N, C-alpha and C positions, 0 to 999 in steps of 0.2 A: 504493500500500500504506500510505501515511501515515507512512512512515519518513523524515521531513523532514531529520533530522540526517544520515542516510546520503545522501540526495539532494544536500544541500548539499555534503557532503564530495566527492562525485564531480563535481558541477558546478564546484566551486572548483578541483579538480585540472585539469579540462578548461580552465577559464578561464586558469590559469597557463600551460599549454602554448600556448594560442592567443595570449596576450599576448606570448609570446616569439617565436612563429612568424609572426605577422601584423602588418601596420601597424595603428595605433591606431584607424583609421576603417573597418576591414574589417567587412562585414556579419555574418560568423561571430561576431565579438565581440559584436555587437548581439544575436544569438540567444542567446549564452551569458549575457549580462547579463539578458536577458528571462527565461530559464529560472530563474536565481537569484531574480529578482524574483517569479516565479510561486510558488516554494517559500515565500518569506517571506510572500507574500500568503496562501497556504493556511495558514500558521502563525499568521496574524493579526498579524504584525509589519508594520504598514502603513507606517511610516516607512522601514524597510529596503526594503520592496517598491517604494515610490515611488522611492527612491534608485536601485535597479537598473533599474526600468522607464524612468526618465528618462535614465540612461546609455545604455541601449539606444536610446531614441528619438533622442537627440542624434546618435548614429552613423548611424542610419537617415536622419535628415534630411539629413545631409551626403552619404551614399553612394548614396541612391536618388532616383529622380524624385519630384516632389511628390505624385503621385497613386498611388504604389505601395501595393498592399494591405498590405504589412508596416507601413507608417506608420499605416494604419487600425487594425491590430492593436495597435500601440503606444498610440494614443489610447484604444482600447477598454480595454486593460489598466489604464491610468492611471485612466480613468473608473471602472473596477470597484473600485479601491481607495477612491476617494472615496465611491462608492456604499456600500461596506461600512462606511465610517466614518460614514455618515449625512449626508454633505455632498452632498445631491442636486443642488444648483445647480452645484457644481463638477463633479460626475459628468456632468451634462447637457452642460456645456461641452465635455468631452472626447468623450463619446458622439456629439455632433453633428458634431465634427470627423471622427470615424471614419466616420460615416454619409456625409458629403459626399464623402469619398474613395471609399467603396464604391459610391456611386451612379454615380460616374464610371467606376470601374475594373472593375466587375462587371456581369454580365448582370442584368436586372431580377428574376429569380426565384432568384438565388443565395442559398443558405442563410446566408451571412455577412451579407447585407443583413437577413435576418430576425433575426439575433443583434443587430444594431444597433437595429432597431425594438423588439425585446423589451427590451433594456437601457434604451432611452429611455423606453419605456412603464413599466417598473418604477421608474425614477427619478421620473417624474411621479406614480406611485402613492405613492411615498415622500413626495413634496411635498404630497400630497392633491389634486392636480389630476386628478380622475378622468376627465373627458371627454378630455383629452389622452392620459392613460394608455390608455384604451380604444381610441382611434384607432390608436395605435402598436402595441398588442398585437394588434389585429385584422389589421394589416398583416403582422406577424410570422406569425400563424397562417395567413394566406392563402398566403404564400410557402412555409412549411413543409409545408402540405398538398399543394402542387404538387411539392415537391422531396424530400420524405422519405417513407419508408414510413408507412402509416397508424398503426402501433403504436409509432412513434418516441417516446421519452420527452419530447422538446421539444414535441411537439404536445399531449401530456397536460398538461405544465407550463404552457404558455401558455393552454390552455383553462381550467385551474384559476385562473390569474391573471385571465383575463377574467371568469370567474364571480365572483371575489372583488371586482373593481372594480365590477361591476354591483350587487352587494349593498350596496356603500358609496354608490352614487349616489342 
């Protein structure tokens, strides 16, 4: 609904309860930090978003196996902040870490893999590397066409991105 202050209020109340009830490295705390980071990210407060995404990630690194999909989500979220800040090289660094985990942990046509391919493609687009952008965006499209209904918005979005890249090449 876009009511970020209300979302923060409730996420922070939840976090206070979790911090009292759980050990400091519990995965539920990581989820809570991640949710707060997401709100700050949506608000455009990138430094706060990174702060909370990184707190979440540190817990997940300690509490989860190295190829757990939640770690991939953490890397993806951190990459998204750098992407939105226009730091495409830093975004790629995190998106690629996310992709490595997803390639190991998920089946080859899982929609989350397509998210990684799409994000990497868009970061390459931001850097002006259109051939790499096109390659990754086409991988995303291929997976989404196999795993999502044909009218899903992700398919339309990535198709538009592919058209955009082709126009720039």
